[in-house]
N, C-alpha and C positions, 0 to 999 in steps of 0.2 A: 925137415922139409923146407923147401923154398917155394914161396907163393908169390906170383907176380900179378899185379892188377893193372890192366891196360885201360886207360881212362881214369887213372888214379886222382886226377884233379877234379873229378866230379864232386858236386856237393853231396852226393850219396855216400862218398867214401867214409866220412866219420861214422855213419851207421854201420858200414862193413867193418871198420877198424874196431869199433866197440865190441862186435861179436868175435872177431879174431883175438882180441886181447882177452876177452872172457874165456875163450876156449883154447888159448895158446898151448897149454900143457896137454890137453886131450888131442890137439892136432899135431903136437910135436913140432910146432912152428919155430924154425930157427932163423929164417930170413924172410922178410917181407919187402917187396919192391913195388913202389908206386910209380907208374910210368904215365907221362902226359906230355903232349907237345906244346901246351900253353904254359909259358914260363910264370905268369902271374898266378895261375891256379896251382901250379906245382909248388910255388913258394907258400901260398896261403894255406891250401888244404894239407900239404905235406907238413907244414909247421904244426898245425893242430893235431895231425895224426901222431907226430912225434911226442907231443905233450901228453896226448891220451895214453899212448903206449907206456911212456915213462911213469905216468900216474898209476897205471895198472900193474906196474912191476914186470913188464915184458922183458925177458932176458935175451931175446934174439936181436938181430940187426934189422935196421930199417934203411932202405936206400930210396932216394927220390931222384928220378932221372928222366931225360928225354931220349935216351939211347935204347931203342927197342932190343937190340941184341944183348946189351948189358942186363936188361930187365928179365928176359926170358931164358938166358943161358943157364942150363942146369936146373930150371924150375920143374917141380913135380906137378904144379897146378898153375894154370893161367886163367884168370878171370877177366872176361872182356865186358866192359860197361861203358862203351864210348858212344858219342853222338856226332856223327859226321855233319858238319855245317852248323852245329850248335843250335841255340834256341831260335836264331834267325831262320834256319831251314825248317825248324818245327813250326814256326808261325806260318810259313808258306804252305806246309803240308796241311795245316788246319784251316786254311782260308781259300786257296785256289780252287778246290772242288766245289765250293758253294756257288760259284757262278753258273755251274751246270745243274744246280739243284741236287747235288750229291753231298753226302756226309764229308765233313772235314775232320780228319782224325789221323794221328801220326802212326798208328799201327794197323789200320784196316782201310779198305777202300783205296781211292786214288792217292791219298796222302801216305798211306802205309806202303803203297807200291813205290812212290817216290823215295821214301826213306830206305826201302829195301835196295833200290837201284844204287843209291849212294853208299850204302853200308856194306853190302856183301863183298864187293871187291877189296875194300880196306881190311875187313876181317880175314878174308882169305890170304891176303898178303902177310898179315900177322901170323896166321896159322902156319904158313909156309916156313917162316923163321922158327916157330915153335918146333915143327917137325925136324928142322935141321940141327938146332942147338939146345933145345930143352932136354930134360931127362927122357930116356928111351920110352918110359911108360907114362909120360906126362898126359894129363887130362886138360882139355879146354872146357871151361864152364862159361856158357854164354848167357849173359843177362841183357844183352843188347837187343833192342826191338828193331824190327818184328822178329821175336825169338824163334817162331816156327820156321820162317823162311831162312833166317841166318843159320840156325842149327841144321836145317836140311842141306844148305849149301856146304857147310863144313863136312857133314857126313858124306855128301856126294863126292867131295874131293878126297875122301878117305881119311879124314882126321878123327882122332879119338876125342869126341866132343859130346856134350850133353847140354841141353837147354834148361834154363831155370827161370821161373816166374814167381812172384810173391802173392798171386791171387789166392792160391789154394791155402797157403799158410795163414793168410788173413782171414779166410772163412773158418779155418780150424780154430784160430784164436777166438773169433767171435762166438762160435758154438761152445767152446770150452767155458767162456764167461757165462753164456746163457744157462748152461746146465751145471755151472759151478764145479768143474773138475779140472785137473791138471791137463794141459794140452796134449801131453804125451799119450793120454788114454783115448784120444779122439783120432780116428782115421777118416779123412774126407775122401770119398770115392768120386773124384772129379774127373770127368771123361770128355774128350773131344780134341780140338786143336787149340794151340795157344791163343788166348783171348777169344775163344769160341768153345766154352766148356759148360757142362751142366753137372751139378752134384746129384748123383742118382742114389747115393746111400751115405749115411754117416754112421760109422761103427764106433760105439763106446764099449771098450773091453770086448770087442768082437761082435757085439749085438747091434743090428741096424736100428737106429732110433730116429731116422728121418721122418717117418709118419708122426711120431710124437712131437718132434721139433716143429713140423709144419702146423700141427694143431695148436701147440702152446706158444710158439714164438714165430709164427708165420710172418707177422708184420715186421719184425726185426730182420728176418731173412730177406724180405722184399725190399726193405730200405737198403740193405747191403747190395742187392742186385740193381737198385735204382729203377725198379719196375713195380707195377701194381701187384698186390697180393693175389688178385684173380689169375694172373699169368702163372704164378707158381702152383696155385691150386689146380688149374686145368692141366698143366703139364705133369704135375706130380714130381717135379724136380726143381732144383734151385739154379737158375741160369746165372752165369757170370755177369758182371756189370756191363761188359762189352756187348752182350746180346741186345741191349737196348738200342744200339745203332741199327740193328736188323729189324727188331720187332716194332720200333717206333721211329722209323727212318724220317718220315716227313715232319713229324713233330720236333725231332732233334735238329733237323736242318733249319727249321724256323727259329728255334732257340739260338742256334749258332749264328744265324744272320743278324739277330738283334743283340746278341750278347758279346762279352769280352772273351777272346780266344784263351783257352787254357794256357797256351804258350806264353801269352803276355803276362798272365798271373804268375806262372812258374818263373819267368825271367825276373820279375820283381822280387819274388821270394829268394831266388838265387843271389841277387844283388845284396839283399839284407843278410843272407847267410854268410856270404863271403866277407862282409863287413864284420859280422860277429866272429868269424873264424880268425880274423886278424888279431883279436884280443890276446895278448901274450899270457894272460892269466886263465884263459879258457882251457879246461882239460876234459870236458865232457861234451857230448853232442847236444846242441841247443834244442829246446822244445820246438822251435820254429821248423826244424827239419821234418817234423811229422806232417807238415802241410805240403812238403815237397813231393810226397808220394814215396813208394818203395817201402812201406811199413813191413817190418819183420824180414826185410831182405837179409840182414845180418844173420838171423837165425837160420833162414833157409840155406844160405850160402855155406855157413859153417857146418851145418848138419850134413850137407851133401859132400863137402870136401872131406869131412871126418869119415863118413861111411865109405867113400871111394878109397880112402887111404887105408882103412882097417878092414873093409869087407865085412862089416858087422851085420849086414842083411836088414838094416833099418828100412822101413817102407816110407817113401817120400814121393811127392808128385813132381814129375820131371818131364822134359820133352825128349822123346826117343823115337827111333824107327818103329813103325807099326809091327812089321814082321808077324802078321797074322793075328794080332791082338784084337783089332776091331774088324769085324766082317764088313765088306763093302768098300774097304780102302785098300790101296796098293801096299805091298810090303815095305816099300821105300818111303812112303808118306811119313812125316813126323807128327806124332800125336802127343797129347799131354794127358798122362794117366798116372795112377799110383804104380810105383815100381819098387821091387826089392833091390836095394843098392849093395852090390857086391864089388870086390876089388877088380873084377873083370869088367864091371859096368852094371848099369841098372837093368833089371829084368822085369818087364811089365807084368803086373798081376793079370790073371785071366779076366776077361770082360764079357758079359752077356751082350748080344747084339743091341745096337742102338735102335730105339723106336723110330718109325718112319719120319716123324716130324723133326727128329734130331739128325738122323742119318742123311736126309736129303740136303740139309744145309751144310753139314760137314763135308759131304762129297763135293758140293759146289765150291766151297772155299779151298778144299784140298787141291782141286784142279787148278784154281787160280794160283795157289802157292807154288805148284809145280812150274807153271808158266812164269811166275815172277822170279823164281830162282834162276830159270833158264835165261830170262831177259837180262838179269843182273850180271851174268857172266859172259853172255854173248854180245851184248850191246845191239841187239836186233830190235829195231823199232816195230816191226810187224808183230813180234812176240809180245812187246809191251801192249800193243793194241789188243791182241788176243787175251792177255791177262785181264785187261779192263772189261772186255766183253764177258769173260768168265766170272767176274766178281758179281755176286748177287746185289751189291749196293750200287752197281752201275749198269752193266748188261745191255746197253743200247748203243747202236752205232754212232748217232750224232754226238752223244755225250763222250763216248770213247775217242772219237776223232778230236774233239776239242781238248780233252784231258791229256791226250798224248802230247799235244803241242805245249800245253801249260806246264806239265811236270818236267818235260825234257828241257824246256827253255829256262824255267825258273831254277832248275838245279844244274845247269850246264857246267858250272865250274867244278862240280864234283862227279861228273859223268864222263870221264875220259874214255870209257869203253865204247861210247857212241861216237860215230864219226860226225863231221860237220853237217852232212846232209840230214842225218837223223835228228840233229838238234835244231835244224833250221825251222 
């Protein structure tokens, strides 16, 4: 198997390489290609990746390149983990909405929309080359945020793609520690949209233990969600961390106005990581990488690639078309649910209808995501405005008016799909 990683110069890459090296035999991995357009990152991250693979006894080949065609030609799997505009763009995403009293976040709200508008066209260009020159049955695995919108755009364009997030596997590992069992015995029934999910059941060897978990470990689950225990008790589910932006909007905005943006913290961590990666004696991922985010990404990615390759039917939480899985959503909406992963693709497990307090928010954000994907491909300023109006974190005309101007002007260099009038 040949596997290409687009955005291979990411500081996440050693996390992924560790997993690929550990599972190289099970994956039958013969060729790994790390692609990145940044020469410094290619050299630094690629060098560490080579040392890690050598130390692990990897018997395949490793290529590090800025040539996209060379990277994806003949690949059976293409993992996309890029960030258009880098941490500078992320800092903008996290700060410009605050002037309107809105959440500043890189995957949801106005910041998430700005990221989607920059990212979708680039990913679709990459996917077009994958369709042309990769293996006939190649899979695109998207880890690039906003995962739901990017995956939707890939599927809308007819690509063989699935989205991946590390939130579910992080909750699975926490629960496994809390009940002192192997993670493989725990199935987290996480349902919703990417970064807008709730855990409605936790099955240990097939038995739902969520009520027991809530009773015995509710405080730990609440800490993971970044929300008060009372929210979990009332809803009877475990919301993802990202629900705090919806449930505690004004409080979070106040914190963001007074605090240091996450982008600034991450940029500092990345500088330190790249310095560590330069060390020619380093052959393992440094502990500092845990502070970067993306915990268990390597396990999630390798499990998904292995199951798509072998069709073993393993159940994993992924981002796929709805196709009737969740009542109240369109078939072409992209949802995040447990799915049985077969060689032909993930098949979502049947799901009971969402409770009204969950469904209403999901429908609201799904409508926004549909508009966001459309805006990213058409370059239509009016659709951008409609997307902002549809988003529950914005939803007001004065704010939408100001945010359209802010996000289109701040990201103009990465928004070639919009004409000069739209960007003015």
